[in-house]
C-alpha positions in Angstrom: 0.0 0.0 0.0 2.8 2.4 0.8 4.5 1.7 -2.5 1.2 2.5 -4.3 0.9 5.8 -2.4 4.5 6.7 -3.2 3.9 6.0 -6.9 0.8 8.1 -6.9 2.7 11.0 -5.3 5.6 10.8 -7.8 3.5 10.5 -10.9 2.7 14.3 -11.1 6.5 15.1 -10.9 7.2 13.1 -14.1 4.4 15.0 -15.9 5.9 18.3 -14.9 9.4 17.4 -15.9 8.9 18.4 -19.5 6.4 21.3 -20.0 6.4 22.0 -23.7 7.2 20.2 -26.9 9.3 22.0 -29.5 9.0 21.0 -33.1 11.6 20.9 -35.9 10.5 20.0 -39.4 12.8 18.7 -42.1 11.5 19.7 -45.5 13.4 20.0 -48.7 16.5 18.9 -46.8 16.3 21.9 -44.5 15.4 22.4 -40.8 12.4 24.6 -40.2 12.8 26.8 -38.2 16.6 27.0 -38.6 16.8 28.7 -35.3 14.8 27.3 -32.4 14.7 29.4 -29.2 14.1 27.5 -25.9 14.3 28.4 -22.2 17.6 27.8 -20.5 17.8 25.6 -17.4 14.9 23.4 -18.3 14.6 19.9 -19.8 12.8 20.0 -23.1 11.4 17.6 -25.7 12.1 18.3 -29.3 10.0 16.5 -31.9 11.7 16.2 -35.2 9.3 15.6 -38.1 10.9 14.5 -41.4 8.6 15.5 -44.3 11.1 14.4 -46.9 11.0 11.2 -48.9 14.5 10.3 -47.7 15.9 9.7 -44.2 17.9 12.3 -42.3 20.2 12.1 -39.3 19.9 14.8 -36.7 23.4 15.4 -35.4 24.7 17.8 -32.7 28.1 17.5 -31.1 27.4 20.3 -28.6 24.2 18.6 -27.5 25.7 15.1 -27.7 22.8 13.9 -29.7 22.5 11.8 -32.9 19.2 10.4 -34.1 18.1 8.8 -37.4 14.7 10.0 -38.7 13.1 7.8 -41.3 11.4 9.3 -44.4 8.0 10.7 -43.5 8.4 9.9 -39.9 9.1 11.7 -36.6 11.2 11.1 -33.5 11.5 12.8 -30.1 14.7 13.8 -28.3 15.1 15.1 -24.8 17.7 17.7 -24.1 18.7 19.9 -21.2 18.7 21.5 -18.9 21.1 23.7 -20.9 23.0 26.8 -20.0 22.4 30.0 -22.0 24.0 29.7 -25.4 23.9 28.5 -28.9 23.9 24.8 -29.8 24.4 24.1 -33.5 22.9 21.0 -35.2 22.9 19.6 -38.8 21.5 16.9 -40.9 24.3 14.5 -41.6 23.0 13.2 -44.9 22.4 16.8 -46.3 25.0 18.8 -44.4 25.2 21.6 -47.0 21.5 22.6 -46.5 20.3 21.0 -43.3 21.8 23.4 -40.7 20.3 24.9 -37.6 20.8 26.1 -34.0 19.1 25.8 -30.7 19.3 29.0 -28.8 18.7 29.1 -25.1 17.8 32.2 -23.2 
């Protein structure tokens, strides 16, 4: 019974851990928006939607993230909490055009 009560008390904390989803769209081998502004000091969820007919790989050395997104599919990544700054990312399969930055304020 105590375990059930503890679980019930902790459940709302997991819901509050990530408040807002941020969306990046890959279309025509470009990230939209190319600059995504998010709050500093908070864990966030970024949903990456690939609207292209070919796969893309989200890559960011500064965020320590690498994620393959199939054609016409989406994935979610969790990042943060991050310090104030700029965190560049790119699409590894179309690096010349798929460039972007996450800006924390």
